[in-house]
Structures are given as structure tokens and as C-alpha cells.
N, C-alpha and C positions, 0 to 999 in steps of 0.2 A: 664220446663214445668211440670205440675203436672201429676202424673200417672193417666191413665183412670180408671174409676170404672168398675170392672169386675162383670159379672153376673154369680153366681153359682146356677145352677139348681140342686136342692138337695131333698133328703128325709132324715128324721132323722135316725141316726144310719145306714146309708148306706155308700158306698165308698166315697160319697161327704164329709163325715166327715174328711177324710184325707186331702182333698184340703182345707177345712175350716181351719184346724190346720195350714197348711203351709202358708196360706194367713194371718192368725192372727200372726204367728211368724214373717213374713216378713213385717208386717204393711201395707199390700196391701189394698187399698180401694176396697170394694166389696159389692154387694147386694146379698141376697138369694132370689131365686124364687122356691117356693114349687112345687114339683112334687108329686101329691097326689096319692100314690099307692093304696089307698082304692078305688079310682075311675079309676084305671088302666091308670092314666094320662101319664105314660111312653110310652104307646102305642097309644096315641092320635096323630092326624095328625099334630098338632102344634109342639109337642115334637119331633116326628119322622123327621120333617123338619129340626130340629137342629141336631139330632143324630139318624141316620137311624137304629142303632142297638137297640134302645129303652132301653139302659142301663143308669144307674145313676152312676156318675154325667155327666153333660155337663157344660163346662166352656166357656162362651162367652167372647171373647177377641177382641181387636181392629182388629185383623187379621181374625176374624170369630169364629164360635163355634169349640171347641175342646172337644174330648172325650178320653176315656181310661185313667185310673188313673195315670199310670206310665208316659204316654206322657204328661199329664197336669202338673205333678210334675216337669218333666224335663224342660218344657217350663217356669214354674215359677222360677226354679233355674237359668235359663239363662237370663230371662227377668229382674229378681231382683237379680243380681249376687252379690250384696254387702250385702245380707240378711243373709248369713250363711246357707242357705238351702242346698247347695251342692257346691263342688269345681268347679271353673271356667274351661272352656276348656283351655287346656295347663298346668293346675296344675298337679303335679306329681301323685296325688291320684285320678285323674278323672277316669282313666280306672277301678280301683278297685271299686270306687263308682258306676259306671255304671253297673259293673258286679253284685253287690249286689242289686241295684235298680231293675234290670230286673229279677233277681232271685226271689226277693220278689213279684214283679208284675206278672210275666209270669208263675211262678212255684208255689210258696206258695199260693198266692191269688187265682190262678186258681184252685188249688187242694182243697182249702177251699170251693169254690163254689160247687164243686162236692159233698162235704159233706153236705152242706146246702140244696141243691136241688137234691138229688140222683135220684128222679124219672125222671129227665131230661136226665139221662145218662144210667140207667140200668133198666131192667124189675123189676116189683114188687116183684117177688119171689127171687130176688137176693139182695134185699136192705140190709139185715143184713150182708151178706158177703162183699158187697161193702163198707159198713161203716167200718168194721174192717180193710179191706185192706187200705182204705184211711187214717184212723187214724194212722196206722203203717207208712204210707208214710209221713204224716204230722209230726209225732213225729221225724222222721228222719230229715226232713227239719228244725225243731226247734232246734235239736241238732247241726246241721251245723251252724245255725245263732247264737246260744248261744256261740259256740266256736269263731265265728267271732267277736262278741261283746267283748269277753274277750281278744282277741289278737289285735284288731284294734279299741279300744274304742273311739279314737278321730273321726274316720270316721263316727261312729254311734251316736255320742253325739248330743243331741238336741242343736240347731234347725235343724239338718240334717233331710232331708225328709225320710231317712232310719228309723230313730227313730219314726217319725210321722206316717209312714206307719205301723210299727210293733205294735205300741200301739193298734190301732183299730183291727188289725188282731188277736192279743192275746185276746182281748175282745170277738170277734165273735167266736173264737175257744172255748171259755169257755161257751158261751150261746146257740149256735145253732148247729144243729137243735133242736128245743124244745122237740121233741118226742124221741130223741135218747139218749143213755147213755152219761153222762158227761165223758170226757176222758182227758181233759187237766189238768195236774198236774204242775202248774206254778213253784212251788219251785224246781222241777226237773231241771229247766233251770235257774240257779241263776243269770246269767248276764241279761237274759230277764226279770226276776222278778225285779231286781234292776232298769232296764230301765223303766218298767211299773210304779213303785213307783215314780221315778224321774220325769217322764212326768206329773204325777198328780199334782205336785207342780208348774207347769208352768202356767202362766196367759192364754196362748193360750188354754190350755186344760180346765181350769176352765170356760172360756167364752164359749167354744164349748159345754161343758157338760151342762151348764145352758141353752144354746140356744136349745139343743136337748134333754134335760131331761135325762141325763145319770148318775146322781148321783155324789157323791164325790170321789169314787174310780172306775172310769170307766174301768180301765185297770187291776189293781191288784186284785180287788174283784168286778167284774162287776155285775150289776143287770139289769133286762130288762128295756128298756127305757120307760119314761113317758113324751113324748114330748108335748110342748105347742101347736103344730100344726102338722098335718100330721100323718103318721104312718110308722113304720120301715119296715113292711112287708105287 
């Protein structure tokens, strides 16, 4: 039986990019449904009916709508277990894989959001201090991940979702927030930099970059998006 077509509710250069990359790598049939952030569509009644948190992405599967990037990635890994997205249950590396997947999702990505949208978390008069504290924390996270890539390269090698998650996170760390000082020094993390460059040679990244207007070097030397539809913010 053919695999069902999945619906990815997305906005360009949002977390939906990570799921797009994973589905491209796995050869999963999917359609994209634009969530127009300029019209605040993520808070519309129709979108909230799919995803009550109003976050992007939402992945509509045969079992119903799914949300949370890490959860969607894990579902894709298990549903398309022969795709190379991640080790199967029972594989000896599964536990280590899950540890890094949830560290990236629950810690690194969550902390990046605190940098992108500081006004959601702290008062206006503490924004500068908050930025410096979070940058220090994120630099620490990236150091841990750089060491992990160096010691466990096979676990992170594309098409692993660990790699597909890290590429966009590195991109966003370099670009956002637009009004704060740039802080990411990618060459300081040589394993991550090597991964960023390697990802850009993959067909999945080239297709996603074209679809979302991300340019030729979306991870190693990112530029602000120029998407053919929708808006990143």
C-alpha cells in the first residue's frame, strides 16, 4: 500500500523547515499548507483546531494532527523506519539518539526561542542582560553538541534528524533576533560548521531552500529569507 500524503502546515524559515527536510530525505509524499504569519493565521480558529498551541508546524497524519517538532520527527523516524532518519527501537544506539534529539528539541531550541522573542520572557529593562545570559547558555549548548558530533559522527550524520534539526538551528542563531548583536561564531564549532556545509550539498536542503527562499548557503552563511509565499515572521 502506498504511503498516505501528509499535510505540513508551515511558514517559511520556521520550525516546519526541519520537518520538510526530514520528509524530503525520507521520500515521504507530502503537501504544504501555508500558515500566513502576516495575517496571524497561526491564531485563527481553523489552525487552533488543529494545534491548540498556535505554534508552527503542524503535521497532519493518518492518525490525526501532530505538533511539537521533536515529536513529529520521532513519529517520522518510526513510521518510515527504513529511511535512515534515526535508529529503530531496539537498536543499540536508540537511547543515545533519543537523548540528543530531546536535548536539541527541549533545551537548545527552547533556549533559542528565548533569544528570538525576549519580550515574552523578561521585562523591557532587562532585555540586554537577558540576551547576554542566553547567548552564554547557547554557546555552552553548542560546545556540547560540537563535541558530540566529533565523538559520535555516525549518529549525527545526515539523513539523521539530529543533523536536519541542527542545520536550521544554526541558521536561526546566526540571523535572529534582527535587532540584537550577532553572536554566533560558527568556525568556533568546527564539527558543527562541517555539518552545516555538508548539509548544503544534499538534495533535500537544495529543494527546501528553493521552496522557502533561503539561498545557496542557508546554514553555513545564512541570509534573510526571500520566500515565494508567506513570511518568516
